[in-house]
C-alpha positions as CSV (number, residue, x, y, z in Angstrom):
1,M,104.1,77.7,153.0
2,S,106.0,77.5,156.5
3,D,103.7,75.5,159.3
4,T,101.6,78.2,161.5
5,S,100.3,75.7,164.2
6,P,102.0,76.1,167.6
7,I,104.9,73.2,168.9
8,A,103.8,72.0,172.4
9,V,106.8,72.4,174.7
10,F,106.9,69.7,178.0
11,G,109.2,71.2,180.7
12,A,108.0,75.0,179.7
13,G,109.0,76.0,183.1
14,G,112.7,74.6,182.9
15,K,115.6,76.7,182.0
16,T,115.7,75.2,178.2
17,G,112.0,75.0,178.0
18,S,111.6,78.8,179.1
19,E,114.3,79.4,176.3
20,I,112.7,77.8,174.1
21,L,109.7,79.9,174.7
22,R,111.5,83.0,174.7
23,Q,113.1,81.9,171.3
24,A,109.9,80.8,169.8
25,I,108.6,84.2,170.4
26,R,111.4,86.1,169.1
27,R,111.2,84.1,165.5
28,D,107.1,84.2,165.6
29,V,107.0,80.7,166.0
30,A,103.6,79.9,168.1
31,V,104.2,77.9,171.2
32,R,102.1,76.2,173.7
33,A,103.6,75.7,176.9
34,F,102.9,72.5,179.2
35,E,104.0,73.0,182.9
36,H,103.4,70.8,186.1
37,S,102.8,74.0,188.3
38,L,101.8,77.7,185.8
39,P,104.2,80.6,186.3
40,P,102.4,83.4,188.0
41,P,101.1,85.7,185.2
42,S,103.5,88.7,186.2
43,D,106.2,85.9,185.1
44,R,104.3,84.7,181.8
45,I,106.4,85.2,178.3
46,E,103.7,87.5,176.3
47,G,102.3,85.6,173.4
48,V,102.5,81.9,175.5
49,E,99.8,80.1,175.9
50,Y,99.8,78.1,178.9
51,I,98.5,74.6,180.1
52,E,99.0,73.3,183.1
53,C,99.8,69.4,183.1
54,D,100.8,66.8,184.8
55,V,102.6,64.7,182.3
56,L,103.1,61.3,184.6
57,N,99.4,61.5,185.9
58,G,97.1,63.5,183.8
59,G,95.2,63.3,180.4
60,F,96.7,66.1,178.1
61,A,95.4,65.1,174.8
62,D,93.1,67.5,173.9
63,N,95.0,70.3,174.9
64,L,97.2,68.8,171.8
65,E,94.7,69.3,169.4
66,G,95.6,71.7,166.4
67,C,99.8,71.2,167.6
68,R,102.1,70.3,164.8
69,A,104.8,68.9,166.6
70,I,106.2,68.2,170.4
71,I,109.6,69.7,171.9
72,S,110.1,67.6,175.3
73,A,112.1,69.4,177.5
74,L,111.4,67.5,180.8
75,G,114.2,67.0,182.8
76,V,115.5,65.9,186.5
77,A,117.2,68.4,188.5
78,L,120.0,66.7,190.1
79,S,120.0,66.0,194.0
80,P,120.9,63.2,196.3
81,S,117.7,61.6,196.0
82,T,116.6,62.1,192.3
83,A,119.8,60.9,191.5
84,I,119.0,57.7,193.4
85,H,115.3,57.4,192.3
86,P,115.0,59.7,189.4
87,P,111.2,60.3,188.7
88,P,110.5,58.4,185.4
89,L,109.9,61.9,183.8
90,Y,111.9,60.8,180.4
91,T,110.7,56.4,180.3
92,E,107.1,57.1,181.2
93,G,106.7,60.9,180.6
94,T,108.3,60.4,176.6
95,R,105.6,57.4,176.7
96,K,102.6,59.3,177.7
97,L,103.6,62.0,174.9
98,I,103.8,59.2,172.5
99,L,100.2,57.9,173.5
100,A,99.0,61.2,173.0
101,M,100.2,61.7,169.9
102,R,98.7,58.5,168.7
103,E,95.4,60.4,169.8
104,T,96.2,63.4,168.5
105,S,97.8,62.2,164.8
106,I,101.3,64.2,165.3
107,R,104.2,62.5,163.9
108,R,107.4,65.1,165.3
109,I,108.8,65.1,168.6
110,V,112.2,66.2,169.7
111,V,113.0,64.8,173.0
112,T,116.2,66.1,175.4
113,S,118.9,63.4,176.0
114,A,122.4,63.7,177.2
115,A,125.7,63.2,175.4
116,F,126.5,61.0,178.2
117,V,124.2,58.7,177.5
118,E,127.4,56.4,176.0
119,P,130.9,57.0,176.1
120,Q,132.4,60.0,174.4
121,P,135.4,60.0,172.6
122,S,136.7,63.1,173.4
123,I,135.0,63.6,176.7
124,P,138.0,64.1,179.7
125,A,138.8,61.0,181.7
126,W,138.4,62.7,185.2
127,F,134.9,63.8,184.0
128,E,133.7,60.3,183.2
129,L,135.3,58.9,186.5
130,M,133.6,61.8,188.8
131,A,129.9,62.8,186.5
132,R,128.9,59.2,185.1
133,P,128.4,57.4,188.7
134,A,126.7,60.3,190.2
135,L,124.0,60.7,187.1
136,H,124.1,56.5,186.8
137,N,120.4,56.6,187.6
138,I,119.4,59.3,185.4
139,L,121.5,58.6,182.3
140,Q,119.8,54.9,182.4
141,E,116.6,56.6,182.1
142,M,117.6,58.8,179.0
143,R,119.3,55.9,177.6
144,A,115.9,53.5,178.0
145,M,114.5,57.1,176.1
146,E,115.8,56.9,173.4
147,K,115.6,52.8,173.1
148,T,111.8,53.2,173.5
149,L,111.7,56.1,170.8
150,E,113.9,53.9,168.7
151,R,111.2,51.2,168.7
152,E,108.7,54.2,167.2
153,T,109.7,53.7,163.3
154,D,106.6,55.7,162.7
155,L,107.2,58.8,165.1
156,D,109.6,61.1,163.0
157,W,111.1,61.5,166.2
158,T,114.6,63.1,167.6
159,A,116.8,62.3,170.8
160,A,118.8,65.7,171.3
161,R,122.3,64.8,173.6
162,P,123.8,68.0,174.0
163,G,127.3,68.2,176.9
164,W,126.7,69.1,180.0
165,L,124.9,72.3,180.1
166,L,125.8,75.7,181.4
167,D,123.3,78.1,182.1
168,A,124.8,81.4,180.1
169,P,123.6,83.3,177.2
170,F,123.0,82.2,173.6
171,T,125.6,82.5,171.3
172,G,124.6,80.5,167.6
173,E,127.7,78.9,168.0
174,A,126.5,75.0,168.9
175,I,128.4,72.1,166.8
176,I,126.1,69.4,166.2
177,S,127.1,65.8,165.1
178,D,125.8,62.7,164.6
179,E,125.7,61.0,168.2
180,R,129.0,62.0,170.0
181,L,130.1,65.6,171.3
182,A,132.6,67.2,168.0
183,E,136.0,67.4,169.4
184,G,136.7,69.7,171.9
185,C,133.3,69.8,173.1
186,L,132.2,69.4,176.5
187,R,129.5,71.8,177.6
188,C,126.3,73.4,175.9
189,R,124.2,76.1,177.0
190,H,120.2,76.2,177.7
191,A,120.3,78.5,175.0
192,D,122.0,76.9,172.3
193,L,120.0,74.0,173.2
194,A,117.0,75.6,172.8
195,A,117.8,76.9,169.5
196,S,118.3,73.6,168.2
197,L,115.4,72.2,169.5
198,L,113.3,74.7,167.6
199,E,115.4,74.5,164.5
200,F,115.0,70.8,164.0
201,V,111.2,71.1,164.5
202,C,111.0,74.2,162.1
203,E,113.4,72.6,159.8
204,N,112.5,69.5,160.6
205,T,116.4,68.0,160.5
206,W,118.0,65.2,162.4
207,V,114.7,62.9,162.2
208,Q,114.8,59.7,163.8
209,A,118.6,60.3,164.9
210,K,120.5,61.1,168.2
211,P,122.6,64.2,167.2
212,A,124.8,65.4,170.0
213,I,125.3,69.7,170.9
214,G,128.2,71.3,172.5
215,R,130.4,74.6,172.1
216,P,133.9,74.9,173.4
217,E,133.7,77.0,176.6
218,E,136.4,78.8,178.5
219,N,138.7,76.6,180.8
220,R,136.4,77.9,184.4
221,F,133.1,76.6,182.6
222,E,135.1,73.1,182.1
223,D,137.6,72.3,184.5
224,M,137.1,70.1,187.7
225,T,136.4,73.1,190.1
226,A,133.8,73.6,187.9
227,L,131.9,70.1,187.8
228,K,132.2,69.3,191.3
229,T,130.2,72.8,192.2
230,E,127.9,72.0,190.0
231,L,127.5,68.3,191.0
232,G,127.5,69.2,194.8
233,I,131.1,67.3,195.3
234,A,133.5,68.8,198.1
């Protein structure tokens, strides 16, 4: 019998988080959305329970009661300030989630990391040279988050490693591979990532693993010009 208890989604207001909510409702999966600032009622997704939550500074364990798992879509928007001093959402935020799990006996957690926390043989050299320096401090936070999870041997964790995220419609064609992106994959659509995160929880797959998620895209989404535009590089 399938578990009908809700999945707690943190970072529910972001691009990936909102996709998780929409896809969960379409699949008749109960979700509880945790977000720093709640959207106005007119922007909320019907059927979703919303909870205002400051992961870094607030107590939220009571709001997790009855949930079967956590999906963390917490992320840092890239800007000059966050690139230099990223807020500790990945490290301290994940630590707070783990503490709340201990209080509520939740064992399953899926977090969002990135494929680029370690070198990827299939990634073009120009991408490594341009993107990695800009993302260095954020990737360090993600790497530390993964190390924290690896030490939690009694938890059923998954650290999803999407490729360079793309805001485009769902395809259902994401290629999932162990730790490193499949050959020819550089990008990952938010919607395809959301579907993968839901699948990891609902099917209980990739436990204590770091699946890389990507999909070949048109050249206009993968070339150097696209990267410069999205990173704000002149």
